[in-house]
Structure formats: structure tokens, C-alpha cells
C-alpha positions, 0 to 999 in steps of 0.5 A: 128095694136095694140101691147098693149090693147087700153087705153081711155088716148090721147097724141095727140090731133085732133090738133097736127095731126097724128104722121108721114108724108110721103113727096113725097109719089109718088117718082120713086125711089127704095129708100124708106127713112126713119127718126125716129127722125125727130122732137123734138116735144112734144105734150102739154099733156105731158107737155113738158117731163118736160124738160128745153127748152135748153133740149128740143131742144137738140139732147137729143130729136131729130137728129138734121139736119136728116130731113132736110138732109132726105128731100133733098135726097128726092127731088134729088132721087125723093124718098119717105119719112117717118118721124117721127113727135113728139119727140123720148124721147116721143117715140123712132120709132127706138125701139120695146115697150119691149126697155128701150129706147122707152120710156127713163128715161134718156138720156146719163147725161140728166134725163127725168123727164116725162119719169121717173114712167110712168103709163101703160095707158100711155105708151100704149097710147104712143105705139099706137099713135105713134110707130103704125101708124109710123111702119104701115105706112112703112109696108104698104108702102113696102106691095103696093111696093110689090104688085106693082112688084117694089124693095124697099131699105130702108135707115134710116137717123140720125145724132150723137153728135160730144162729147158723155159722154166726148168723142169725135167722129172722125167718120163723117159718119156711115154706119151701118148694122144689119145682112146684109151688101150688101148694106153697104159693097158696099157703103163703097167702095166709096170714100167719102169726109168723115171719114167713119166707118162701125157701128159707133158710134152705131152698132147691139149691142146697139139696133139701127136697129130695123127699118132694123131688123123688116122691111127690113131683113124678107123682104129680102130689101137692106138696110142700116142706115145712121149716119151724125156727125151733126156738119157736117150738122148745116146749110141747106147749109151744110145739102144740102152738105151732101146729095148731097154727100149721093146722089152719093154715093147711085146711085153709090152703087145701081148701083154696085149692079145692083139695079136702082134707079128708078121704077124696078121690080129687087128683092133682092134674 
């Protein structure tokens, strides 16, 4: 579906491909992993959004370490993963098109030159080329699983900075949820080596639960959003370490909820 009218403008070239990737599409786990901020890639048509190299490679443009953690989890859980392949500064796939943060003019203290006064046709193109294919891929995967009698558990993976607006963050692992806290509660009941908090450093009031609200809540799917402080996942070794711990936590939480992590016809009432 198109959320807005079509436009002749094109953001992604044919050689740059599509705006999302599916990893391990035949995964047997009930868990469906989602990584909305997996990439720092900015299409050539947007001239790097006017950013300097340091900013374009920083957390401003993507969630550092999140894709690697997601891929490790995909492997350990045998779970499918849908990940964005375009920077959230071009379009944040965890925001609806009418949200100011979908194409942010500013990220924390960093102005995004290429997102100032974006022409209407460019906004439409960004929505249609990036958000629509990404969110449709999620919808289609969920529908296919439902038609096959499979349970789906939505788990989105993010990372956050140790310091924000000059304030240090003590929390190391955030377990975020919207109206349905079922899976979050089960995860929070399991011990972790990290400092774990509910709905920190962000929560529903910050508009970060769009994917959960759009895809999980209407379909009554167990769901949770994971936020990992990015200094804990700065290297591949650390990314695997955190992913291994999360894999155990997810498995134990789902077992407590009597949801198999493999193909099952169980449903979440």
C-alpha cells in the first residue's frame, strides 16, 4: 500500500536496492526480530543529507551494534529478522509518516541540513520507498505466519547512547512495551547481568512503540522492544555476549508464558 500519493521522484537507485532485508526467512522460531535502525546508509540522491562524516557515522544516523546483535539472535534462536537498510535520518521506520521524527530536522543537538524544509514530493518518495516496503514486509510476514497457524512474537532491537543531552544514563538494558506488558513482565522477572529497567531510557510517551502498536497490538501478538546501551555492544565479541544473554532470557520468558520458541500453533489471547 502507499500511505501517500505517488511521485516521480526517486530516492533509491536501482543499484542501491530496496529499503529492507530479511535475514533467515525460513527461521523456525516464533520470534520475529525487527531492527528499524539497523543501517547508516544514506542514498546518493540525498547528498549525505549535508552531514559531515563523523555525524553520518554516529548514533545520530543509526543504532550502533543493533544489527549485529539482531543477527546473532537470529542465528541462536533460528528466528527471522527484518531490518531496515536505510538510515533513520532518511526515514525512521519506527515512526508513522505524520510524526515529526519520521524525517527529523534535528537529532539531539545535531541539526540535519538535508531534512530542513523537505519538499512534499521528496517526503512522499521517502515514505513510499522506505517506510511502506518495510512495514508491508512485516505485515506480510505476520499474515503468512497466521495463515500457516504459526505464533508470532515481535521483538524489536535498538541501542542507545550512554550520554544524552549531557546526562549520563545508568540503565544498561531497557525493556520497553506499550499497552501489552505480558512479555516485558516475563523478561523483567528473569535475572540479568545488566542493569535492567522498564520503559527506559524511552517509553510509549516518547513515540518509540510505533512498530509494536502497528503490528503487534492489533494482532494480539506478544511483543517487546529492547534497548541496549551501545557501549556494551561496541565490538563483535560484546555484541555476541549480549545476544547470547538475551537469547537465554527470551527463551526462558517465553517458556514461562508457555510459548514454544519453535513453530507452534499456540496463540496469545
